[in-house]
N, C-alpha and C positions, 0 to 999 in steps of 0.2 A: 442138590441139595448142591449146586457151587457156595465160590465164593467171587464180592466184588467187595474189588478198594472202595472205602469209602471217607473218607483222607488220607492225608499224605503232615507230612508233618515232618523241619530238623532245626538244628543247630551244630550252633559252628561256638568258638573259645570268640576271648575280646579280640582275640591281637590275631591279628595277621601279616604274617613277615616274608615283603616280595625274596624275592632274588636275588639283585643291590643289596636288600642287610646279610643276606645269603652268602654273595661275597666278598665281603669285611671283614667274615671268620673262618673261608675254607677258600682255596686254589680254584675258582671256578669265577664264570660268569654273570649276567642275564642272556646274554645270547646264544652261548652256550648248553644252558639250560633248554634254554626256547625250543633250538632246537632239533635238541633230543629227548626235548621230550611234548615240553605243547606249553609248558607248566611255569607258570606269572608270578606264583603267592602259592600263600598254605597259611591254614592257623597252626600255631599249637599256644595245649593249652594251657595254665599258666595253673596259682595255687589254687584249689579251690574248684579246676574242674575235673573231674575225669571222666571216666567210658559213661558208671552211671547218670553220674550229673549230665553232660552230655542227652544222654537217651530219657530223661527223663523230660528232658527240655525236648526233641524231638518229641516224642509221646501228645504229652499234654497239647502243644499244639494240631497233629493230628485226631486227639477224639475231640478237639473247638473245631475242625477242620471237618470232622464225621457228624455235630452236635450228640455227640455221647458224651459220657463223663465215668471218672471213673473205675464205677461202682458197675455200668456195662459189662464192662471187662473180665471173663471167662476161662484167655486164655495169655502168656504171655509168654515172646519166645524169641528170643537177645542173638545178633548176630556178631562176636567180634572176636580177636583175636590179642585185644593188649586190656585182661577182665583187672574192676580194680583191687579185687583177692583172687588165692588162687581158685580158695573158697567161701562164702556161698556163689551159687550162678550169679552175676550182675544182674538176671534179670528177677532175682527175690528184691535184690536191689532196687529198684526200679517198683516196686509192687508197694513197697516203704512206703517208697517215697512219694509215691504213687497218689497211697491213703485203698487202692483197690484190695475189691475180698481177698481169699485166701483162697482164687486159682491154682490153678498149675502153672510153675514162670518155671522157666531154664532155659540153657544156654544149649547155641549151637556152633563150633569150631567147626570154618569149611577154610577159613582166609576169605581169603578175598570175595567167593564163590558163596560167604556162612546167609550175605541177607535171602539168595536167588535159591539157593536150598530151604531156610525159615521156611521160607515165603508157601516151597511146598510140603510142609510136613504140614504146616497151619491148613492151607489146602483138606488134606489127604486128612487135617481131625473134623472138624471143619466136615465132610464130604458127609461122614461118618456119625455124622452127632455128634459125636465132643464137645465143644464147645460150637457155639454159633457169635462173639463178638469177642477180637484176638487182639490185639498187641503184635506185629511185628516190626525190629527195633533193625537195623546194622547201625553202632557206634562201637570209634576205637579212637584209644590215644596213642596213636605209633610212632610219634615218635619220642617216645621215653623210653622205642624199642632200636633209636639207632642209632650209628657208631661215627659219632659226629666230622673222622679223622675220614672214614672213609668215602668220596665224593659219591661214587657212580650210585649211593645210595639216600643218603639222608635230602639226598636234593626235594629225591624222590614222594617222603607219602607227607602228607597233613592227618589232622585232630578233626571228629564230626559226630556226628547224628546226626542218622535220619530212619524220618516212623510209616506206617503205614496202618489204620486201623481197618479188618479184614473185616466180612459179615458173612454169614451166611445168607444168601439169597436161591429162591427159584423158577429166577430169570435166566432161561437159555443166550437173551440176546447182550450181557453182558455178563465181566467177571473173567475166572483160569481155564481155560481152553487147552491146556498142553503145559508139562517140563520134563524137563531131562538136566538127566544130574551125572554126573563122571566124576571119576580118580582112582588118579596115575599111580600107586606109590615110588615103586622104580624111581621115581622123577626126579626125590625129596630134596637129590642134597643140591636141585638147581635152584634153593630157595626157601629157608631158611630159618628158624632162632640157632641163637650155638648155643642155647644154655633151655635149662627146666627144671623143671622140681624133683624129680625124679634121676636124672643124671646128677648135673653143677648145682643144684639148687639155686639157681641164677634165671632171672627173665633169660636174660641170652641179650645176643643182638642181633640184626636183620645180615644173612649172606644173600650175594647171587649173582647167578651168574647170566648177567642181563641178555647175551645174543641168543641164549639155551631159550630162554621165556619169555621173550620179540619172535621165534622161533613156535616152539607151544603156542603161542595163546595163538597166536594168527589161523592159526591150522586148526585148535580145537576150538575155536569159540566161530570159527565161522560155519565147521562141519557139526556144534550141536546147534546152531540156527538153521542151518538147512534143515539138522531133523525134527526140529520141531514148528515148525512152518507147515513140514509135511504131513508132521501124527494130524496138522490140525487142517492139512484136507484145503490151504490158501497155497500160493504164491510168494516170492516175494515183494512182491508188487501194492499184495494189499496193507504188506504191515508199513504203519502211519508214523510212527514214530519206535526206534531201533534206540534202547535206552540199556551201555554200553558201560560193564566196567569203566570208572576212569584211573586207566593207572599211564598209560603216555599215550597221547594223539599221533602216534603213528601207529600203535597198533590198533588204534580203531580204525584210524584211514583204510588200513592196506585188509580188514575182517570185514569190512565196509563197502568195500572195495571188490571181494571175494565173493559176494552175495551180487553186487551190479546194483546195490542198490543209490542213490544219491546222500551228497553229504549234507547238505539241509535236512534228509528226513534224522540223524540223529542228538540225540542232545549233551551236547558236547564242555560237559564244567570243570574239565579236569586241567583247567589255564587257572582254575580261580582256588579248586580246592584243593587241588595236589592230586595224592592216590590216596584215601582213607578208610584202603581197606572193603573190610563190610557195611561200615557204609554209605560208599560210594554211592551207590545205586543207588536208595530211598532220598539220599539228596541231591542226585541229577532228575531224581521226578519229581520229588519237592521245588526244585525248583524247574523247571519245565511248566505244572500244571501250576504256579502260583502265579507267572508270569504269563500265562493263555494259548504257549505253545500245545497242551496235550488240553485235548475238549474230550468231558463226554463224548462217550459212542471211538474213540478213539482206539484202535489195533496200536497195545502195545509189544514189543521183542525184547525181554531183557537178560540179559548175560554176564559171565563174569568167569574171571578165575584167576587161579591164587595159589598161593603154599600149596603143595601134597601129590604133588598134584591136582587141586579139583579145578572142576568150570562144571559151566550150569548154564542152561536158559528158560524162561516161562517168558512162553506167549500170554496174555490176555485181553478182553477188552474192557477198558479205563472206566 
C-alpha cells in the first residue's frame, strides 16, 4: 500500500510586508535583501492569526481539493517550530477547529525540514495500515521568534501554512516513491533559538551563522536529492519539478545547479513568502498545483534543511 497526495491547500496572514516597508524600520534596503536572498516580501501574522489557525485554513483548502471532509481524517500531523502553546500539540488544536474525529494527532519538530519528516512518517503509517486518510500540515508564525534588531535574520522569515491530504492507495504509478531523512546535532549552534522552556523559560529568538548554514545547505541538499533519486532507480532528468525549502534563492540555485537541473523546473516562491520554515515546502507545492505548473503524473522532488541541523528529501509521483 502506497500513499498519494489527493489535495493541497495553503494559508497566509492578511498583512503583506515589503522590503521597502522593512527598510523604514531597520538598517536595510530592498536591493540589499533581494541581492542576498531573492526575497521581496513576506506575510506577518496579526492579532488572532496563529500557527494553528493558519494550519486549519490550509487544511480546509486541502480537504476541499481532495473532495474530503474532516470526518474522513484518521491522522493529523503538524510540522511546526512556532506552536500556539508549549502544549497541547498544535495538531490537536487543528483537530478541534476542524471538528475531526478523535484520531491520532501530533506534532513534528524538525524546524524547516519538518514537513518532509512528517510526510515520511505519514507514508510509513499508511503503508502499515495505521491510517488511510491523513492531513499533513506545515505551519509557522516564525516572525514571533525574530529579533527585529538583527537585520541578518529578521528580513529572512515570514508566516504561513501549507497542507496536503495523503491517502492510502495501491496504484504503483502514483504516490511517494522514496524518502531520506538526516540530522546532525553537532551543528545546532549554527542555527537555533536562544531560549526554551527547560532552559530560559522563554521562547528565545532566532540566531544564525549565515555563511555556515549556506555552505552546509548546498552540500547536504544536493547530496540527499542525489541519494533519493538513486534510491528510486531514476536520474535527475526524470524529475519534472523540484519543490525546495524556500530559504534563500542563492541556496536553491546552487543546489539545483549541482544536480544539473534547469532553473525552469524549480518551484520558487521565496520572493513572495520568504522563509516560512516547515510551511515553505507545502506552500510552494500548493502554489504550483493551483497555478497549473504541477500536473497529475509529474515526478516531484521535495527537499528541505533546517536547524538541528536536519535535512531530507522525498520523491513522489503527484
